[in-house]
N, CA, C and O atoms as CSV, one atom per row, in Angstrom:
chain,resi,resn,atom,element,x,y,z
A,1,MET,N,N,101.523,89.773,86.499
A,1,MET,CA,C,102.043,90.776,86.025
A,1,MET,C,C,100.926,91.184,84.914
A,1,MET,O,O,100.864,90.425,83.947
A,2,LYS,N,N,100.333,91.924,84.929
A,2,LYS,CA,C,99.873,93.006,83.433
A,2,LYS,C,C,101.430,92.882,83.093
A,2,LYS,O,O,102.484,92.484,83.588
A,3,THR,N,N,100.652,93.773,81.352
A,3,THR,CA,C,101.425,94.255,80.304
A,3,THR,C,C,101.141,95.687,80.253
A,3,THR,O,O,99.913,95.769,80.270
A,4,ILE,N,N,101.761,97.113,80.187
A,4,ILE,CA,C,101.143,97.977,79.207
A,4,ILE,C,C,101.831,98.685,78.616
A,4,ILE,O,O,102.972,98.279,78.398
A,5,SER,N,N,101.421,100.077,78.094
A,5,SER,CA,C,101.888,100.274,76.950
A,5,SER,C,C,102.760,102.025,77.272
A,5,SER,O,O,102.568,102.112,78.485
A,6,ILE,N,N,103.437,103.164,76.924
A,6,ILE,CA,C,102.962,104.206,76.932
A,6,ILE,C,C,104.273,105.035,76.574
A,6,ILE,O,O,105.459,104.714,76.653
A,7,ARG,N,N,103.491,106.532,76.040
A,7,ARG,CA,C,104.158,106.778,75.603
A,7,ARG,C,C,105.097,107.768,76.349
A,7,ARG,O,O,104.526,108.408,77.232
A,8,LEU,N,N,106.886,108.116,76.116
A,8,LEU,CA,C,107.506,108.633,77.343
A,8,LEU,C,C,108.363,109.774,76.385
A,8,LEU,O,O,108.665,109.660,75.197
A,9,PRO,N,N,108.580,110.644,77.098
A,9,PRO,CA,C,109.443,112.001,76.564
A,9,PRO,C,C,110.771,111.164,76.019
A,9,PRO,O,O,110.961,110.081,76.572
A,10,GLU,N,N,111.795,111.604,74.886
A,10,GLU,CA,C,112.876,110.915,74.967
A,10,GLU,C,C,113.717,110.457,76.546
A,10,GLU,O,O,114.139,109.528,77.234
A,11,GLN,N,N,113.520,112.133,76.412
A,11,GLN,CA,C,114.956,112.388,77.566
A,11,GLN,C,C,114.250,111.279,78.559
A,11,GLN,O,O,114.981,110.388,78.126
A,12,TYR,N,N,113.424,110.574,79.548
A,12,TYR,CA,C,113.063,109.997,80.130
A,12,TYR,C,C,114.159,108.779,79.560
A,12,TYR,O,O,115.034,108.155,80.160
A,13,LEU,N,N,113.771,108.745,78.349
A,13,LEU,CA,C,113.886,106.997,77.840
A,13,LEU,C,C,115.225,107.058,77.909
A,13,LEU,O,O,115.677,105.950,78.195
A,14,HIS,N,N,116.333,108.152,77.723
A,14,HIS,CA,C,117.361,108.781,77.974
A,14,HIS,C,C,117.849,107.911,79.728
A,14,HIS,O,O,118.364,106.797,79.812
A,15,GLU,N,N,117.414,109.018,81.167
A,15,GLU,CA,C,117.307,108.896,81.593
A,15,GLU,C,C,117.459,107.370,81.972
A,15,GLU,O,O,118.419,106.666,82.282
A,16,ILE,N,N,115.989,107.141,81.803
A,16,ILE,CA,C,116.086,105.144,81.987
A,16,ILE,C,C,117.761,104.650,81.936
A,16,ILE,O,O,118.530,104.561,82.892
A,17,GLU,N,N,118.016,104.386,80.577
A,17,GLU,CA,C,118.464,104.202,80.091
A,17,GLU,C,C,120.127,104.033,80.838
A,17,GLU,O,O,120.871,103.074,80.634
A,18,GLU,N,N,120.521,105.528,81.948
A,18,GLU,CA,C,121.930,105.457,81.899
A,18,GLU,C,C,121.186,104.968,83.364
A,18,GLU,O,O,122.041,104.303,83.948
A,19,ALA,N,N,119.944,105.026,84.192
A,19,ALA,CA,C,119.525,104.146,85.830
A,19,ALA,C,C,120.173,103.388,85.421
A,19,ALA,O,O,121.204,103.071,86.015
A,20,CYS,N,N,119.554,102.431,83.456
A,20,CYS,CA,C,120.042,101.202,83.870
A,20,CYS,C,C,121.403,100.942,84.400
A,20,CYS,O,O,121.746,100.241,85.352
A,21,LYS,N,N,121.978,101.529,83.723
A,21,LYS,CA,C,123.534,100.812,82.747
A,21,LYS,C,C,124.000,101.414,85.060
A,21,LYS,O,O,124.799,100.596,85.516
A,22,GLN,N,N,123.660,102.341,85.963
A,22,GLN,CA,C,124.611,102.290,87.031
A,22,GLN,C,C,124.254,101.539,87.775
A,22,GLN,O,O,125.048,100.966,88.522
A,23,GLU,N,N,122.494,101.236,87.805
A,23,GLU,CA,C,122.353,99.704,88.781
A,23,GLU,C,C,122.735,98.795,87.918
A,23,GLU,O,O,123.679,98.311,88.543
A,24,VAL,N,N,122.679,98.160,86.841
A,24,VAL,CA,C,123.155,97.399,86.268
A,24,VAL,C,C,121.936,96.392,86.630
A,24,VAL,O,O,121.965,95.467,87.441
A,25,LEU,N,N,120.739,96.862,85.726
A,25,LEU,CA,C,118.820,96.738,85.718
A,25,LEU,C,C,118.549,96.540,84.302
A,25,LEU,O,O,119.438,96.594,83.451
A,26,ASP,N,N,117.515,96.347,84.086
A,26,ASP,CA,C,117.564,95.570,82.564
A,26,ASP,C,C,116.140,96.854,83.131
A,26,ASP,O,O,115.733,97.221,84.233
A,27,LYS,N,N,115.596,97.344,81.014
A,27,LYS,CA,C,115.272,98.740,81.828
A,27,LYS,C,C,113.336,98.309,82.365
A,27,LYS,O,O,112.487,99.200,82.381
A,28,GLY,N,N,113.010,96.840,82.738
A,28,GLY,CA,C,111.984,95.946,82.598
A,28,GLY,C,C,111.675,96.477,84.382
A,28,GLY,O,O,110.793,97.148,84.918
A,29,THR,N,N,112.995,95.720,84.910
A,29,THR,CA,C,112.890,95.759,86.400
A,29,THR,C,C,113.475,97.742,86.778
A,29,THR,O,O,113.348,98.264,87.885
A,30,MET,N,N,113.850,98.191,85.992
A,30,MET,CA,C,114.254,99.425,86.237
A,30,MET,C,C,112.944,100.493,86.376
A,30,MET,O,O,112.834,101.257,87.335
A,31,LEU,N,N,112.140,100.433,85.457
A,31,LEU,CA,C,110.524,100.923,85.521
A,31,LEU,C,C,109.981,100.536,87.099
A,31,LEU,O,O,109.829,101.390,87.973
A,32,ARG,N,N,109.698,98.957,87.298
A,32,ARG,CA,C,109.075,98.832,87.837
A,32,ARG,C,C,109.462,99.362,89.636
A,32,ARG,O,O,108.614,99.763,90.434
A,33,LYS,N,N,110.609,99.243,89.848
A,33,LYS,CA,C,111.638,99.701,90.142
A,33,LYS,C,C,111.291,101.568,91.199
A,33,LYS,O,O,111.106,101.918,92.365
A,34,LEU,N,N,111.435,102.538,89.132
A,34,LEU,CA,C,111.569,103.528,89.783
A,34,LEU,C,C,109.670,104.200,89.953
A,34,LEU,O,O,109.637,105.428,90.040
A,35,ILE,N,N,108.110,103.427,90.002
A,35,ILE,CA,C,107.737,103.357,90.041
A,35,ILE,C,C,106.879,102.970,91.154
A,35,ILE,O,O,105.665,103.110,91.305
A,36,GLY,N,N,108.029,102.303,92.116
A,36,GLY,CA,C,107.713,101.765,93.189
A,36,GLY,C,C,107.927,102.810,94.185
A,36,GLY,O,O,107.276,102.957,95.219
A,37,GLU,N,N,108.531,103.251,93.930
A,37,GLU,CA,C,109.436,104.132,94.795
A,37,GLU,C,C,108.008,105.699,95.192
A,37,GLU,O,O,107.392,106.175,96.145
A,38,ALA,N,N,108.227,105.951,93.202
A,38,ALA,CA,C,107.326,107.207,93.354
A,38,ALA,C,C,105.544,106.815,93.735
A,38,ALA,O,O,104.711,107.362,94.458
A,39,LEU,N,N,105.513,105.559,92.809
A,39,LEU,CA,C,103.888,105.676,94.503
A,39,LEU,C,C,104.030,105.540,95.530
A,39,LEU,O,O,103.234,106.024,96.334
A,40,ARG,N,N,105.329,104.675,95.997
A,40,ARG,CA,C,105.158,105.594,97.916
A,40,ARG,C,C,105.390,106.122,98.271
A,40,ARG,O,O,105.237,106.166,99.491
A,41,GLU,N,N,106.252,107.467,97.314
A,41,GLU,CA,C,106.524,108.919,97.750
A,41,GLU,C,C,105.156,109.314,97.273
A,41,GLU,O,O,104.600,109.874,98.218
A,42,TYR,N,N,104.597,109.283,96.529
A,42,TYR,CA,C,102.690,109.880,97.027
A,42,TYR,C,C,101.802,109.710,97.749
A,42,TYR,O,O,100.933,110.528,98.048
A,43,ARG,N,N,101.990,107.975,98.333
A,43,ARG,CA,C,101.307,107.835,99.087
A,43,ARG,C,C,101.204,108.680,100.602
A,43,ARG,O,O,100.141,108.885,101.187
A,44,ILE,N,N,102.349,109.046,101.010
A,44,ILE,CA,C,103.325,109.802,101.834
A,44,ILE,C,C,103.275,111.004,102.198
A,44,ILE,O,O,103.156,111.662,103.231
A,45,LYS,N,N,103.450,111.202,100.612
A,45,LYS,CA,C,102.550,113.248,100.045
A,45,LYS,C,C,101.474,112.936,100.775
A,45,LYS,O,O,101.389,113.357,101.929
A,46,LYS,N,N,100.494,112.159,100.223
A,46,LYS,CA,C,99.502,112.434,100.026
A,46,LYS,C,C,98.774,112.597,100.947
A,46,LYS,O,O,97.766,113.303,100.974
A,47,ALA,N,N,99.585,111.436,102.464
A,47,ALA,CA,C,99.500,111.087,103.573
A,47,ALA,C,C,99.525,112.458,104.408
A,47,ALA,O,O,98.530,112.603,105.118
A,48,PHE,N,N,100.394,113.407,104.455
A,48,PHE,CA,C,101.115,114.305,105.130
A,48,PHE,C,C,100.147,115.922,104.570
A,48,PHE,O,O,99.738,116.796,105.334
A,49,ASP,N,N,100.021,115.897,103.259
A,49,ASP,CA,C,99.459,115.867,103.241
A,49,ASP,C,C,97.265,116.236,103.625
A,49,ASP,O,O,96.207,116.711,103.214
A,50,LEU,N,N,97.448,116.054,103.897
A,50,LEU,CA,C,96.028,115.751,104.792
A,50,LEU,C,C,96.571,116.101,106.230
A,50,LEU,O,O,96.079,117.060,106.825
A,51,TYR,N,N,97.365,115.504,106.685
A,51,TYR,CA,C,97.935,115.014,108.149
A,51,TYR,C,C,97.926,117.183,107.921
A,51,TYR,O,O,97.142,117.616,108.766
A,52,SER,N,N,98.352,117.991,107.348
A,52,SER,CA,C,99.376,118.747,107.593
A,52,SER,C,C,98.214,120.471,106.821
A,52,SER,O,O,98.682,121.593,106.623
A,53,GLU,N,N,96.467,119.945,106.533
A,53,GLU,CA,C,95.229,120.151,105.930
A,53,GLU,C,C,94.687,119.738,107.045
A,53,GLU,O,O,93.475,119.559,106.929
A,54,GLY,N,N,95.354,119.395,108.651
A,54,GLY,CA,C,94.635,118.987,109.910
A,54,GLY,C,C,93.269,118.054,108.767
A,54,GLY,O,O,92.449,118.800,108.230
A,55,LYS,N,N,93.181,116.993,108.579
A,55,LYS,CA,C,92.145,116.352,107.999
A,55,LYS,C,C,91.895,114.850,108.746
A,55,LYS,O,O,90.873,114.264,109.104
A,56,ILE,N,N,93.790,114.415,108.820
A,56,ILE,CA,C,93.959,113.489,109.503
A,56,ILE,C,C,94.459,113.408,110.855
A,56,ILE,O,O,94.921,114.336,111.519
A,57,SER,N,N,94.329,112.281,111.170
A,57,SER,CA,C,95.899,113.120,112.962
A,57,SER,C,C,96.817,111.928,111.888
A,57,SER,O,O,96.581,111.214,110.913
A,58,LEU,N,N,98.404,112.398,113.129
A,58,LEU,CA,C,99.128,111.194,111.909
A,58,LEU,C,C,99.188,109.726,112.435
A,58,LEU,O,O,100.320,109.245,112.375
A,59,TRP,N,N,98.475,109.125,112.805
A,59,TRP,CA,C,97.582,108.169,113.227
A,59,TRP,C,C,98.232,107.460,111.621
A,59,TRP,O,O,99.036,106.655,111.152
A,60,LYS,N,N,97.011,108.629,111.225
A,60,LYS,CA,C,95.717,107.990,110.011
A,60,LYS,C,C,97.258,108.304,109.374
A,60,LYS,O,O,97.885,107.386,108.845
A,61,ALA,N,N,97.786,109.599,109.463
A,61,ALA,CA,C,98.573,109.394,108.438
A,61,ALA,C,C,99.849,108.443,108.246
A,61,ALA,O,O,100.480,108.449,107.189
A,62,ALA,N,N,100.273,107.434,109.585
A,62,ALA,CA,C,101.229,107.353,109.517
A,62,ALA,C,C,100.008,105.560,108.274
A,62,ALA,O,O,100.407,105.381,107.123
A,63,ARG,N,N,99.348,105.058,108.552
A,63,ARG,CA,C,98.783,103.992,108.410
A,63,ARG,C,C,98.760,104.161,107.187
A,63,ARG,O,O,99.190,103.206,106.540
A,64,MET,N,N,98.434,104.981,106.653
A,64,MET,CA,C,98.014,105.654,104.994
A,64,MET,C,C,99.771,105.985,103.355
A,64,MET,O,O,100.127,105.938,102.177
A,65,ALA,N,N,100.116,106.298,104.869
A,65,ALA,CA,C,101.637,106.287,103.953
A,65,ALA,C,C,102.504,104.383,104.210
A,65,ALA,O,O,103.099,103.724,103.357
A,66,GLY,N,N,102.317,104.144,105.187
A,66,GLY,CA,C,102.609,102.847,104.719
A,66,GLY,C,C,103.598,102.842,106.226
A,66,GLY,O,O,103.722,101.689,106.639
A,67,LEU,N,N,104.147,103.648,106.904
A,67,LEU,CA,C,104.326,104.031,107.758
A,67,LEU,C,C,103.947,103.824,109.403
A,67,LEU,O,O,102.818,103.893,109.888
A,68,THR,N,N,105.367,103.518,110.199
A,68,THR,CA,C,105.415,103.373,111.462
A,68,THR,C,C,105.080,104.746,111.993
A,68,THR,O,O,104.844,105.597,111.135
A,69,TYR,N,N,104.999,105.229,113.691
A,69,TYR,CA,C,104.276,106.118,114.113
A,69,TYR,C,C,104.872,107.174,113.806
A,69,TYR,O,O,104.550,108.267,113.339
A,70,ARG,N,N,106.677,106.207,114.464
A,70,ARG,CA,C,107.888,106.415,114.560
A,70,ARG,C,C,108.854,107.593,113.243
A,70,ARG,O,O,109.616,108.561,113.241
A,71,GLY,N,N,107.882,106.310,111.919
A,71,GLY,CA,C,108.394,106.868,111.180
A,71,GLY,C,C,107.889,108.267,110.515
A,71,GLY,O,O,108.407,109.091,109.761
A,72,ALA,N,N,106.653,108.139,111.145
A,72,ALA,CA,C,105.601,109.174,110.711
A,72,ALA,C,C,106.343,110.488,110.957
A,72,ALA,O,O,106.905,111.220,110.144
A,73,LEU,N,N,106.174,110.631,112.577
A,73,LEU,CA,C,107.804,111.879,112.769
A,73,LEU,C,C,108.666,112.036,112.523
A,73,LEU,O,O,109.046,113.185,112.750
A,74,GLU,N,N,109.556,111.202,111.958
A,74,GLU,CA,C,110.098,111.319,111.490
A,74,GLU,C,C,110.267,112.207,109.900
A,74,GLU,O,O,111.096,113.048,109.553
A,75,GLU,N,N,109.143,111.622,109.196
A,75,GLU,CA,C,108.883,111.986,107.927
A,75,GLU,C,C,108.330,113.030,108.069
A,75,GLU,O,O,107.965,113.442,106.968
A,76,LEU,N,N,107.953,113.985,109.217
A,76,LEU,CA,C,107.197,115.156,109.581
A,76,LEU,C,C,108.414,116.197,109.804
A,76,LEU,O,O,108.319,117.246,109.165
A,77,LYS,N,N,109.452,116.048,110.563
A,77,LYS,CA,C,110.277,116.177,110.743
A,77,LYS,C,C,111.668,116.089,109.352
A,77,LYS,O,O,112.812,116.306,109.751
A,78,LYS,N,N,111.544,115.891,108.378
A,78,LYS,CA,C,111.834,115.310,107.303
A,78,LYS,C,C,110.993,116.358,106.449
A,78,LYS,O,O,111.831,117.257,106.521
A,79,ARG,N,N,110.041,116.880,105.748
A,79,ARG,CA,C,109.177,118.088,105.246
A,79,ARG,C,C,108.635,118.945,106.112
A,79,ARG,O,O,107.553,119.524,106.210
A,80,ASN,N,N,109.907,118.882,106.887
A,80,ASN,CA,C,108.907,120.933,108.478
A,80,ASN,C,C,107.397,121.216,108.396
A,80,ASN,O,O,106.741,122.232,108.166
A,81,ILE,N,N,106.990,119.505,108.763
A,81,ILE,CA,C,105.669,120.141,108.825
A,81,ILE,C,C,105.696,119.751,110.198
A,81,ILE,O,O,106.239,118.776,110.717
A,82,PRO,N,N,104.728,121.072,110.920
A,82,PRO,CA,C,104.980,121.069,112.723
A,82,PRO,C,C,103.482,119.805,113.270
A,82,PRO,O,O,102.394,119.676,112.710
A,83,PHE,N,N,103.990,119.094,114.465
A,83,PHE,CA,C,103.353,118.153,114.799
A,83,PHE,C,C,102.534,119.095,115.593
A,83,PHE,O,O,102.916,120.067,116.245
A,84,ARG,N,N,101.039,118.515,115.376
A,84,ARG,CA,C,99.978,118.948,116.338
A,84,ARG,C,C,99.623,118.232,117.138
A,84,ARG,O,O,100.235,117.163,117.134
A,85,TYR,N,N,98.808,118.343,117.928
A,85,TYR,CA,C,97.712,116.864,118.371
A,85,TYR,C,C,97.119,117.706,119.521
A,85,TYR,O,O,97.813,118.665,119.856
A,86,GLU,N,N,95.983,117.524,120.172
A,86,GLU,CA,C,94.666,118.153,120.123
A,86,GLU,C,C,93.917,117.254,121.226
A,86,GLU,O,O,94.385,116.181,121.607
A,87,LYS,N,N,93.028,117.649,121.577
A,87,LYS,CA,C,92.217,117.207,121.885
A,87,LYS,C,C,91.129,116.377,121.283
A,87,LYS,O,O,90.788,115.246,121.630
A,88,GLU,N,N,90.472,117.370,120.000
A,88,GLU,CA,C,89.907,116.272,119.409
A,88,GLU,C,C,90.629,114.989,118.602
A,88,GLU,O,O,89.942,113.977,118.739
A,89,ASP,N,N,91.993,114.735,117.693
A,89,ASP,CA,C,92.593,113.897,117.496
A,89,ASP,C,C,92.438,112.927,118.096
A,89,ASP,O,O,91.915,111.909,117.643
A,90,LEU,N,N,93.117,113.159,119.880
A,90,LEU,CA,C,92.972,112.079,121.044
A,90,LEU,C,C,91.703,111.435,120.519
A,90,LEU,O,O,91.791,110.440,119.799
A,91,ALA,N,N,90.431,111.995,120.871
A,91,ALA,CA,C,89.335,111.259,120.492
A,91,ALA,C,C,89.034,110.912,119.192
A,91,ALA,O,O,88.346,109.897,119.291
A,92,ALA,N,N,89.198,111.255,117.768
A,92,ALA,CA,C,89.781,110.470,117.147
A,92,ALA,C,C,89.656,109.595,116.978
A,92,ALA,O,O,88.698,108.869,116.714
A,93,ASP,N,N,91.358,109.431,117.196
A,93,ASP,CA,C,91.890,108.432,117.174
A,93,ASP,C,C,91.921,107.497,118.238
A,93,ASP,O,O,92.523,106.462,117.950
A,94,ILE,N,N,91.457,107.552,119.369
A,94,ILE,CA,C,90.404,106.306,120.398
A,94,ILE,C,C,88.682,105.594,119.490
A,94,ILE,O,O,88.179,104.475,119.591
A,95,LYS,N,N,88.181,106.906,118.615
A,95,LYS,CA,C,87.041,106.316,118.001
A,95,LYS,C,C,87.287,105.115,116.454
A,95,LYS,O,O,86.430,104.390,115.948
A,96,TRP,N,N,89.008,105.317,115.965
A,96,TRP,CA,C,89.131,105.003,115.277
A,96,TRP,C,C,89.874,103.677,115.337
A,96,TRP,O,O,89.678,102.704,114.609
A,97,ALA,N,N,91.078,103.839,116.683
A,97,ALA,CA,C,91.650,102.023,117.110
A,97,ALA,C,C,90.069,101.272,116.977
A,97,ALA,O,O,89.826,100.260,116.320
A,98,MET,N,N,88.988,102.155,117.881
A,98,MET,CA,C,88.117,101.599,117.991
A,98,MET,C,C,87.151,100.444,117.847
A,98,MET,O,O,86.848,99.392,118.409
A,99,ASN,N,N,86.729,101.402,116.496
A,99,ASN,CA,C,86.545,101.051,115.185
A,99,ASN,C,C,87.799,99.528,113.801
A,99,ASN,O,O,87.521,98.948,112.751
A,100,GLU,N,N,89.263,99.558,114.859
A,100,GLU,CA,C,89.499,98.960,114.097
A,100,GLU,C,C,90.245,97.231,114.592
A,100,GLU,O,O,91.229,96.642,114.143
A,101,LYS,N,N,89.466,96.927,115.451
A,101,LYS,CA,C,89.034,95.440,115.558
A,101,LYS,C,C,88.410,94.756,115.635
A,101,LYS,O,O,88.781,93.583,115.672
């Protein structure tokens, strides 16, 4: 593990301290937990933004987000993103799957 330092607004520090009390965790552990959750959400959001824009298939979005296909379908519902699958998506998925071997 590496150490970094950052400047945070007082409000963030207060909220982190409150979260530490509620979770009974030290600041370092709490910050690692919060950053991990934020990075996971970032990956999911980025993947589903690309899917919504039609740039990647749902399979690719699932993999990018670190989800199963079923998990990706649940994310679509949770985020109110319409499911789409066209011939071009099928062709792209087949090509992608063949290259994964």
